[in-house]
C-alpha positions in Angstrom: 10.5 -28.9 97.8 6.9 -27.9 97.0 7.2 -25.2 99.7 10.0 -23.6 97.8 7.9 -23.3 94.7 5.0 -21.9 96.7 7.3 -19.2 98.1 8.6 -18.5 94.6 5.2 -18.0 93.0 3.9 -15.9 95.9 6.9 -13.7 96.0 6.5 -13.0 92.3 2.8 -12.3 92.6 3.3 -10.0 95.5 6.1 -8.1 93.7 3.7 -7.3 90.9 1.1 -5.6 93.0 2.5 -4.4 96.4 5.2 -2.3 97.9 8.2 -3.8 99.6 6.6 -3.1 103.0 3.4 -4.8 102.0 5.4 -7.8 100.7 7.0 -8.3 104.0 3.6 -7.9 105.8 1.8 -10.4 103.6 4.6 -12.9 103.8 4.7 -12.6 107.5 1.0 -13.5 107.7 1.3 -16.5 105.4 4.7 -18.0 106.1 5.5 -16.7 109.6 9.2 -17.2 110.3 9.8 -18.5 106.8 10.8 -15.0 105.7 13.6 -14.9 108.2 15.2 -17.8 106.4 16.3 -15.6 103.6 19.3 -14.5 105.6 21.3 -11.9 103.9 19.4 -12.0 100.7 17.4 -8.7 100.3 13.8 -8.6 99.4 14.7 -6.9 96.2 17.0 -9.7 95.2 14.4 -12.3 96.0 11.8 -10.5 94.0 14.2 -10.0 91.1 15.4 -13.6 91.3 12.0 -15.1 91.3 10.8 -13.0 88.4 13.8 -14.2 86.5 13.0 -17.8 87.4 9.5 -17.6 86.1 10.5 -15.7 83.0 13.2 -18.3 82.3 10.6 -21.0 82.4 8.5 -19.3 79.8 11.5 -18.3 77.7 12.7 -21.9 77.6 9.4 -23.1 76.3 9.2 -20.4 73.7 12.8 -20.9 72.5 12.4 -24.6 72.3 9.3 -24.3 70.1 10.5 -21.5 67.8 13.8 -23.1 66.8 14.2 -25.0 63.6 12.4 -28.4 64.0 11.1 -27.2 67.4 7.7 -28.6 66.4 8.5 -30.9 63.6 11.0 -33.1 65.4 9.3 -33.0 68.8 6.7 -35.7 69.0 5.0 -34.0 72.0 4.0 -31.0 70.0 4.4 -31.9 66.3 1.4 -30.8 64.3 -0.2 -33.5 62.3 -2.8 -33.4 59.5 -6.1 -32.0 60.9 -8.2 -34.8 62.4 -10.9 -34.3 59.8 -8.3 -34.9 57.1 -6.5 -38.0 58.7 -8.4 -40.3 56.4 -7.4 -38.1 53.5 -3.7 -38.5 54.4 -4.0 -42.2 54.9 -5.8 -42.8 51.6 -3.4 -40.7 49.6 -0.4 -42.4 51.2 -1.7 -45.7 50.1 -2.1 -44.3 46.6 1.6 -43.4 46.6 1.2 -39.7 47.4 2.8 -39.9 50.8 5.5 -37.5 49.8 2.9 -34.8 49.2 1.4 -35.4 52.7 4.9 -35.2 54.2 5.6 -31.9 52.5 2.4 -30.5 53.8 3.1 -31.7 57.4 6.6 -30.1 57.3 5.2 -26.8 56.0 2.5 -26.9 58.7 5.2 -27.2 61.5 7.4 -24.5 60.0 4.5 -22.1 60.3 4.2 -23.0 64.0 7.9 -22.5 64.6 7.7 -19.0 63.0 4.6 -18.0 65.0 6.1 -19.2 68.3 8.8 -16.5 68.0 6.2 -13.9 68.9 4.9 -15.6 72.1 7.4 -14.5 74.8 6.2 -10.9 75.2 2.6 -12.1 75.6 3.5 -14.6 78.3 5.7 -12.1 80.2 2.8 -9.6 80.2 0.5 -12.2 81.7 3.1 -13.1 84.4 3.6 -9.5 85.4 -0.1 -9.0 85.6 -0.6 -11.9 88.1 -2.5 -10.8 91.3 -2.3 -12.2 94.8 -5.6 -14.2 94.3 -4.2 -15.6 91.1 -1.0 -16.7 92.9 -3.0 -18.3 95.8 -5.2 -20.2 93.3 -2.0 -21.4 91.5 -0.4 -22.5 94.8 -3.5 -24.5 95.8 -3.9 -26.0 92.3 -2.4 -28.9 90.4 1.2 -29.2 89.1 0.2 -27.4 85.9 -1.8 -24.6 87.6 0.5 -21.9 86.4 0.3 -23.2 82.8 -3.5 -23.3 83.1 -3.4 -19.7 84.3 -1.4 -18.7 81.2 -3.7 -20.6 79.0 -6.7 -18.7 80.5 -5.0 -15.3 80.2 -3.1 -15.6 76.9 -4.9 -17.9 74.5 -7.0 -15.3 72.9 -4.1 -12.8 72.4 -1.8 -15.5 71.2 -4.4 -16.7 68.6 -4.9 -13.1 67.3 -1.1 -12.6 67.1 -0.3 -16.0 65.7 -3.0 -16.2 63.0 -1.5 -13.8 60.5 1.9 -15.2 61.0 0.7 -18.8 60.5 -1.3 -17.6 57.5 1.7 -15.9 55.9 4.1 -18.8 56.6 1.6 -21.4 55.4 1.4 -19.5 52.1 5.2 -19.0 52.0 5.9 -22.6 52.5 3.2 -23.6 50.1 1.3 -25.5 52.9 -2.0 -24.0 51.8 -1.2 -25.0 48.2 -0.3 -28.6 49.3 -3.3 -28.8 51.4 -5.6 -27.7 48.6 -4.0 -30.3 46.3 -4.3 -33.1 48.9 -7.9 -32.3 49.8 -8.8 -31.7 46.1 -7.4 -35.0 45.1 -9.2 -36.8 47.8 -12.5 -35.1 47.2 -12.4 -36.3 43.6 -12.3 -39.9 44.7 -15.7 -41.7 44.3 -17.8 -42.5 47.3 -15.8 -40.4 49.8 -17.2 -37.8 52.2 -15.9 -34.4 51.1 -13.6 -32.6 53.6 -12.4 -29.0 53.9 -11.5 -28.2 57.5 -10.2 -24.7 58.5 -6.5 -25.2 58.1 -5.4 -21.8 59.3 -7.4 -21.8 62.5 -6.4 -25.4 63.2 -2.7 -24.7 62.7 -2.8 -21.6 64.9 -4.5 -23.3 67.8 -2.2 -26.3 67.6 0.8 -23.9 67.7 -0.5 -22.4 70.9 -1.3 -25.8 72.4 2.3 -26.9 71.7 3.6 -23.9 73.6 1.5 -24.7 76.7 2.7 -28.3 76.6 6.4 -27.1 76.8 5.6 -24.6 79.5 3.9 -27.3 81.5 7.1 -29.3 81.3 9.1 -26.2 82.5 6.6 -25.7 85.4 7.1 -29.3 86.4 10.8 -28.8 86.5 10.4 -25.7 88.8 8.1 -27.5 91.1 10.2 -30.7 91.4 13.7 -29.3 91.1 14.0 -25.7 92.1 17.7 -26.1 92.5 18.1 -25.9 88.7 19.5 -22.3 88.7 20.7 -20.5 85.7 22.3 -17.4 87.2 24.2 -16.4 90.3 21.2 -14.4 91.5 19.0 -17.5 91.3 21.6 -19.6 93.1 21.7 -17.0 95.9 17.9 -16.7 96.2 17.1 -20.4 96.0 20.1 -21.2 98.2 18.6 -19.1 101.0 14.9 -19.7 100.7 13.8 -22.7 102.6 16.9 -23.2 104.7 
């Protein structure tokens, strides 16, 4: 099973930076007779099919995150009150202001869902830029090696792209206002340590982290169950590879 995934990732990496002749040559060196197992499936079909498979994995994660309640109702990626403000939320909830904290949390996650809509092109660009050394590193790595590759190559661009979206949505959903009220109320309490964490930067990075979490789940599916095919081309490609 793992071998199928290795072939998938390597085919994709090779397709991004080599001619069809070079692809055959490199695969011959690494897999020997494995390439013969593709039967009647052409190299073009294999390359296209495997590009599709990797893009589908990224698309699934991005689509899951960007839908309504994609963050808010998914406990794996739901964005909570910033760690520095957890005590604030707990204190205010005990004071009967839990509804205000809940409104803020909902607005925070709505901002994440809006920003996630802009993630797919950035991930796809990173995938198409993958080199053979990148692929080899992924193949020798852990089960989340591809996700970590994306984290390394996309985090900065995602942050810069997401930040203004998160900022705008936080303001639109009044999250910034709610947050100011919550922190302001707490900071007026006697004998408490004043807090004022950077809400926008926190929300932006947590949005990105949530996407990586979902992509890691998709990567795990690919590695463990490559027979999960979503098109006739993928069925043909994966049906031939590894026979």
